[in-house]
C-alpha positions in Angstrom: 11.2 -16.0 -21.8 10.9 -15.7 -25.7 13.7 -18.0 -26.4 14.7 -21.2 -25.4 16.1 -21.7 -22.0 17.9 -25.1 -21.8 17.9 -25.3 -18.1 15.2 -26.8 -15.7 12.9 -23.8 -14.6 11.8 -25.0 -11.1 8.3 -23.9 -10.4 5.3 -24.3 -8.0 2.5 -26.7 -8.2 -0.1 -28.2 -5.5 0.3 -32.1 -4.8 -1.0 -35.1 -3.4 1.6 -37.3 -1.7 -0.8 -39.7 -1.1 -4.6 -41.6 -1.5 -5.8 -39.0 1.0 -5.8 -37.1 -2.2 -5.0 -34.1 -0.2 -2.8 -31.7 -2.3 0.0 -28.8 -0.7 2.2 -26.7 -2.3 5.4 -29.0 -3.7 8.2 -27.6 -6.1 9.6 -29.3 -9.0 11.7 -28.5 -12.3 9.8 -28.4 -15.6 11.4 -30.5 -18.7 13.5 -28.7 -20.6 12.0 -27.3 -23.8 12.1 -29.0 -27.1 12.1 -28.0 -30.3 8.3 -28.1 -30.9 7.6 -26.9 -26.9 5.3 -24.9 -25.5 6.1 -23.4 -22.6 2.9 -21.6 -21.1 2.3 -19.3 -17.6 -1.1 -21.1 -16.4 -3.9 -18.6 -16.3 -6.5 -20.9 -14.8 -7.6 -24.6 -14.4 -11.1 -26.2 -14.3 -11.1 -28.9 -12.1 -12.8 -32.6 -12.9 -14.2 -35.1 -11.5 -11.7 -37.5 -12.7 -8.9 -34.9 -10.3 -10.9 -36.8 -8.0 -10.4 -40.5 -8.7 -6.3 -40.0 -9.5 -5.5 -38.1 -6.5 -7.0 -40.6 -4.2 -6.0 -43.8 -6.2 -9.7 -45.0 -7.1 -8.5 -46.2 -10.3 -5.4 -48.2 -8.5 -2.4 -46.5 -10.6 -1.7 -43.3 -9.0 1.7 -42.6 -8.5 2.6 -39.6 -6.2 3.6 -36.8 -5.7 0.9 -35.7 -8.4 0.0 -32.7 -8.9 -3.9 -32.7 -10.8 -5.2 -30.2 -13.4 -6.2 -31.2 -17.0 -8.2 -28.0 -18.1 -5.5 -25.4 -18.3 -5.4 -21.9 -19.9 -2.0 -20.5 -20.0 -0.3 -17.6 -22.1 2.5 -18.3 -24.0 5.7 -17.4 -22.6 8.4 -19.3 -24.6 8.3 -21.5 -27.4 10.6 -24.0 -28.7 12.6 -23.2 -32.5 10.5 -25.5 -34.8 6.9 -24.3 -33.0 4.6 -22.7 -35.9 1.6 -22.3 -34.4 2.0 -20.3 -31.4 3.6 -17.2 -29.9 4.7 -15.9 -27.1 1.6 -13.9 -26.0 -0.8 -16.5 -27.2 -3.4 -17.3 -25.4 -4.1 -21.2 -24.9 -5.2 -24.4 -23.8 -3.9 -28.0 -22.7 -6.6 -30.9 -22.2 -6.2 -34.3 -21.1 -3.4 -35.8 -23.2 0.1 -34.1 -24.1 1.9 -36.9 -26.1 0.8 -40.0 -28.2 2.7 -42.5 -30.7 1.6 -40.4 -33.7 2.2 -43.7 -36.0 -1.0 -46.2 -35.0 -4.3 -46.1 -36.6 -6.2 -43.7 -33.9 -3.4 -41.5 -34.5 -3.5 -41.3 -38.2 -7.1 -40.3 -38.5 -6.4 -37.4 -35.8 -8.5 -39.4 -32.6 -5.3 -39.2 -30.8 -7.1 -39.8 -27.6 -7.9 -43.0 -28.6 -3.9 -44.2 -29.0 -2.6 -46.8 -26.6 0.3 -45.1 -26.0 -1.2 -41.8 -25.1 0.6 -40.1 -22.0 -1.9 -37.7 -19.7 -1.0 -34.5 -18.6 -0.4 -35.7 -15.4 0.2 -38.8 -13.6 2.2 -40.3 -16.5 5.9 -40.4 -18.1 7.3 -38.1 -20.5 9.1 -39.5 -23.4 12.3 -38.0 -21.5 11.2 -40.4 -18.8 10.4 -37.2 -16.8 7.2 -37.2 -14.8 4.3 -35.2 -16.2 2.5 -32.6 -13.8 -0.7 -31.1 -14.8 -2.1 -27.7 -14.3 -2.4 -26.9 -10.7 0.9 -25.1 -11.1 2.5 -22.0 -12.1 4.0 -23.0 -16.0 4.0 -26.3 -17.9 5.7 -28.1 -20.9 3.7 -29.0 -23.6 3.6 -30.1 -27.5 2.6 -27.8 -29.7 0.6 -30.8 -31.5 -1.3 -30.7 -27.9 -2.5 -26.9 -27.5 -5.4 -25.2 -29.3 -5.4 -21.3 -29.5 -8.4 -19.8 -27.3 -10.6 -17.7 -29.7 -11.2 -14.5 -29.1 -14.3 -13.8 -27.2 -13.7 -16.3 -25.3 -12.9 -15.3 -21.9 -10.0 -17.9 -20.4 -11.4 -18.5 -17.1 -14.8 -19.8 -19.2 -12.7 -21.8 -21.8 -11.1 -23.4 -19.1 -14.1 -26.0 -18.9 -14.7 -26.8 -22.5 -11.4 -28.5 -22.7 -12.8 -31.8 -21.5 -15.9 -31.0 -20.1 -17.4 -29.6 -23.0 -15.5 -31.5 -26.4 -16.3 -34.9 -24.0 -20.0 -33.8 -24.9 -19.1 -32.5 -28.1 -17.1 -35.2 -29.4 -20.0 -38.2 -29.2 -22.6 -35.6 -30.5 -20.6 -35.5 -33.9 -19.0 -38.7 -33.9 -22.2 -40.9 -33.9 -24.5 -38.4 -36.6 -26.1 -36.7 -33.6 -25.8 -33.2 -34.0 -29.5 -33.3 -36.3 -31.9 -30.4 -35.3 -34.7 -32.1 -33.9 -33.3 -35.1 -32.1 -34.5 -35.9 -28.2 -31.5 -36.4 -26.0 -31.4 -37.4 -22.1 -28.7 -35.8 -19.9 -28.4 -38.3 -17.4 -26.3 -36.6 -14.3 -25.8 -32.4 -14.1 -22.6 -31.9 -12.9 -19.9 -30.4 -14.7 -20.2 -32.4 -17.8 -23.6 -32.3 -17.4 -23.9 -28.9 -17.8 -22.4 -28.2 -21.0 -24.4 -31.6 -22.5 -27.5 -29.4 -22.1 -26.2 -26.6 -23.3 -24.1 -28.1 -26.4 -27.4 -30.1 -27.5 -29.7 -27.2 -26.7 -27.9 -25.2 -29.1 -27.7 -27.8 -31.8 -31.6 -28.3 -32.0 -32.5 -31.1 -29.6 -35.2 -31.3 -27.4 -33.2 -31.9 -24.1 -34.3 -33.9 -20.7 -32.2 -33.8 -17.7 -32.7 -37.1 -15.9 -31.9 -37.2 -12.5 -32.5 -39.2 -9.2 -34.7 -36.0 -7.1 -36.3 -33.5 -7.8 -33.8 -30.8 -6.2 -32.2 -29.6 -9.7 -35.3 -29.2 -11.4 -35.1 -25.3 -11.3 -31.5 -25.1 -12.4 -32.2 -27.5 -15.3 -35.7 -26.0 -16.2 -34.6 -22.5 -15.7 -30.8 -21.7 -15.9 -29.7 -24.1 -18.1 -32.8 -24.9 -20.5 -33.4 -28.3 -20.5 -37.2 -28.8 -22.3 -38.2 -31.8 -19.7 -36.9 -32.9 -16.3 -37.1 -37.0 -15.5 -36.9 -38.0 -12.2 -35.2 -41.4 -12.8 -36.5 -42.8 -8.9 -40.0 -42.0 -9.9 -41.4 -45.4 -11.7 -44.2 -43.2 -13.4 -42.6 -40.7 -14.5 -40.5 -43.2 -16.0 -42.7 -45.7 -18.0 -44.8 -42.6 -19.3 -41.0 -41.5 -20.6 -40.3 -45.2 -22.3 -38.9 -45.3 -26.1 -38.7 -41.2 -26.4 -35.2 -40.2 -26.5 -32.5 -40.7 -29.7 -29.5 -40.8 -27.0 -28.7 -40.2 -23.7 -25.1 -39.2 -22.4 -24.7 -40.8 -19.2 -22.0 -38.4 -17.1 -22.9 -40.1 -14.1 -19.2 -41.0 -12.9 -20.3 -44.1 -9.7 -21.9 -47.5 -10.7 -25.5 -47.2 -11.4 -28.3 -49.8 -13.2 -28.2 -48.9 -17.0 -31.8 -51.0 -17.9 -33.9 -48.0 -16.7 -32.2 -45.8 -19.1 -32.0 -48.1 -21.8 -35.6 -48.3 -21.5 -36.0 -44.7 -22.0 -34.4 -45.4 -25.9 -36.2 -45.1 -28.9 -35.1 -48.1 -31.3 -31.3 -47.6 -32.6 -31.5 -45.2 -29.5 -27.2 -44.8 -27.9 -26.5 -44.9 -24.6 -23.1 -43.1 -24.3 -21.2 -43.4 -21.5 -19.0 -40.9 -20.2 -18.5 -41.4 -16.1 -15.0 -43.3 -15.2 -15.9 -46.3 -13.0 -14.5 -49.0 -11.5 -16.9 -51.5 -11.2 -18.7 -53.4 -13.6 -21.6 -52.3 -14.9 -24.9 -54.8 -16.4 -28.1 -55.2 -18.2 -29.9 -57.9 -19.4 -29.2 -58.4 -23.0 -33.2 -58.1 -24.5 -32.9 -54.5 -23.0 -30.5 -53.8 -25.8 -31.6 -56.6 -28.7 -35.1 -55.4 -28.4 -34.4 -52.1 -29.8 -31.3 -52.4 -31.9 -29.9 -50.1 -29.0 -26.4 -49.4 -28.4 -24.6 -49.1 -25.1 -21.1 -47.4 -26.4 -18.7 -44.9 -24.5 -16.6 -41.8 -25.6 -13.2 -40.5 -24.6 -13.0 -36.3 -24.4 -11.9 -35.8 -27.8 -9.4 -35.1 -30.4 -7.1 -31.6 -31.3 -9.2 -30.9 -33.6 -12.6 -31.6 -32.2 -11.4 -29.4 -28.7 -10.5 -26.8 -31.5 -14.2 -27.3 -32.9 -16.2 -26.7 -29.8 -14.3 -24.0 -28.9 -15.3 -22.0 -32.1 -18.8 -23.5 -31.5 -19.2 -22.0 -28.3 -18.0 -18.6 -29.4 -20.1 -18.6 -32.0 -23.3 -19.8 -30.1 -22.2 -18.2 -27.5 -22.0 -20.6 -24.9 -19.9 -20.2 -21.6 -19.7 -22.8 -18.8 -21.5 -21.9 -15.2 -18.0 -21.8 -13.4 -17.2 -20.5 -9.5 -13.6 -18.8 -9.4 -11.7 -20.0 -6.4 -7.5 -19.4 -5.6 -5.1 -22.3 -4.9 -5.7 -21.9 -1.0 -9.2 -23.3 -1.5 -8.3 -26.3 -4.0 -9.0 -28.9 -1.1 -12.0 -27.6 0.2 -13.2 -27.1 -3.4 -12.6 -31.2 -4.3 -14.4 -31.7 -1.0 -17.7 -29.7 -2.0 -17.1 -31.8 -5.6 -17.2 -34.8 -4.0 -20.1 -34.1 -2.5 -22.0 -32.5 -5.5 -22.0 -29.2 -4.2 -20.6 -26.7 -7.2 -23.0 -25.6 -10.0 -21.0 -27.1 -11.8 -17.3 -26.0 -12.0 -14.4 -24.8 -10.3 -12.1 -22.8 -11.9 -8.8 -22.1 -10.4 -7.3 -18.5 -10.7 -3.6 -19.8 -10.4 -2.5 -16.2 -11.8 -3.5 -14.8 -9.0 -2.9 -16.8 -6.6 1.0 -16.5 -6.4 1.9 -19.9 -5.7 5.6 -19.6 -6.6 5.3 -17.8 -3.1 4.4 -20.8 -0.7 7.0 -23.3 -2.2 7.7 -25.8 0.0 
């Protein structure tokens, strides 16, 4: 498949057909390979909490059949005639978005993830009108602009979660000037994004406090991930003792929760960075922000440039994500376990090893 094939390719993915979110084999055609497109054979794909939101229509905009998956690592098997960055045989990654307008302010500033016309990796429509489908499939066709090379020294299954969870914590730390050694940071929630937050922040030389609702993750936070402190948010005495102690908090919790207890932990000019996708309004009283000149802000994944940066950063620092590799026939069980927070810390599907084209339906 080294040269462009003008015909559509029939492949198999695992798709949700309705808001139950149950996935099963689904046969469909990839869009034709364009001049700047890269065709990749999917090797691995991470499972993100957003996949649950989308397949179960938590955000009210799901379209079916939907093949989710946006932490995709694959091998290039074909390139369009104008592709200059990649060659057949390269191991590459694809994240949350696969298109943008290229003309708006965010696009011109190379933060295309904030483009109002961005195209999602799945549950969207590409410029040719064809639905986008994600990485729980044997292959994808992606514009070269939205493909990143996986650096040597990074195993493909390890690279997958970095394409969303990794860059999601790296981007705000960089943008808000929070990469200076010696800062004191809090990681609220210890899931797929949170565990990478601990690792990335520690590698930047920060004192890291994990904040959780109970004591049950203390050992893994401190012993496994190397956090410096552990704070139980339901313990009023612990929370009171930690007031005015943190420069920032990375809030990864994907369900509605109060903000005021965490705002109280921030120093003057501290930042609470929201990262969980929550479909309900959050609230706080304004003096909690005003009296410390504190900031409540948000950040969405990262740019292609930042994705390349975080991959290099992880290689340089020797960072890996903690993963559980599963086959495609375990995908629904993995999603159920993710929903009840029963994974340490990221599921990664061995797509290439699952022979999913043999399960076509």
